[in-house]
C-alpha positions in Angstrom: -103.2 -0.1 -42.0 -103.4 1.4 -39.1 -101.2 4.7 -39.0 -99.8 6.3 -35.5 -99.6 9.3 -34.7 -96.2 10.0 -35.5 -97.3 9.3 -39.0 -100.0 11.8 -38.9 -97.7 14.1 -38.0 -94.8 13.3 -40.3 -97.9 13.8 -43.0 -99.9 17.4 -41.3 -95.4 18.8 -41.2 -95.5 17.4 -45.3 -98.9 19.0 -46.0 -97.9 22.1 -43.5 -100.4 21.9 -41.4 -101.0 22.8 -38.0 -103.2 20.0 -35.9 -104.1 19.4 -32.4 -104.1 16.9 -30.9 -107.6 16.3 -31.2 -107.5 16.6 -34.9 -104.5 14.0 -34.9 -106.8 11.3 -33.6 -109.3 12.1 -35.7 -106.9 11.5 -39.0 -105.5 8.7 -37.8 -108.4 7.4 -38.1 -109.8 8.4 -41.2 -106.6 8.2 -43.0 -107.1 4.4 -41.8 -110.3 4.0 -43.3 -108.8 5.6 -46.6 -105.7 3.3 -46.8 -108.0 0.0 -46.3 -109.7 1.0 -49.0 -107.1 1.0 -51.1 -106.0 -2.5 -49.8 -109.3 -4.2 -50.9 -108.1 -2.5 -54.4 -104.5 -3.4 -54.3 -106.6 -6.7 -54.6 -108.0 -6.8 -57.3 -107.2 -8.5 -61.0 -106.2 -5.9 -62.8 -103.8 -7.8 -65.7 -104.5 -6.9 -69.1 -106.9 -3.7 -68.7 -105.4 -0.9 -69.9 -104.1 2.4 -67.8 -106.7 4.9 -68.7 -107.1 8.7 -67.7 -111.3 8.4 -67.3 -113.0 5.6 -66.4 -115.6 6.3 -69.3 -114.9 7.1 -73.6 -114.7 10.8 -73.9 -115.6 12.9 -77.4 -115.0 15.7 -78.1 -118.3 18.0 -77.9 -116.7 21.0 -79.9 -117.2 21.7 -82.9 -114.3 22.0 -85.1 -113.2 25.6 -85.8 -114.1 26.4 -89.4 -111.9 29.6 -90.9 -114.5 32.7 -91.9 -114.6 35.9 -93.0 -114.2 38.7 -90.9 -117.0 41.3 -90.1 -116.2 44.6 -92.6 -113.9 47.1 -90.1 -117.3 49.4 -90.7 -119.7 47.3 -89.4 -116.9 46.8 -86.4 -116.7 50.4 -85.6 -120.0 51.3 -86.0 -120.9 50.9 -82.2 -118.0 52.3 -81.1 -117.9 55.4 -78.8 -114.7 56.8 -80.5 -113.4 55.9 -83.4 -110.3 57.8 -85.8 -109.4 56.6 -89.3 -110.5 52.7 -89.2 -109.3 52.6 -85.6 -110.8 52.5 -81.9 -110.0 55.7 -79.7 -109.8 55.1 -75.7 -108.3 58.0 -73.7 -105.4 57.9 -72.8 -104.7 56.0 -69.3 -101.1 57.6 -67.6 -100.9 57.6 -63.5 
């Protein structure tokens, strides 16, 4: 399926691209080749093939979250530069 220069200009306008005449000619050829590939794919018999998002089956490789007890507050605050009454103390950030 060969695209015309007008169709390439329309696509460029939709994509908000400014194309030179050289670019229009180049993209006219390249996009026509891409559309030819889609024509070949359109001829394939896909009857009975379920729609999928991926060609390969996917599995979750992460382990499930398991609740665990949290650390004691004294251990958490042990490396804090400033701590006050069981809380992190930070300098005031005022502009």
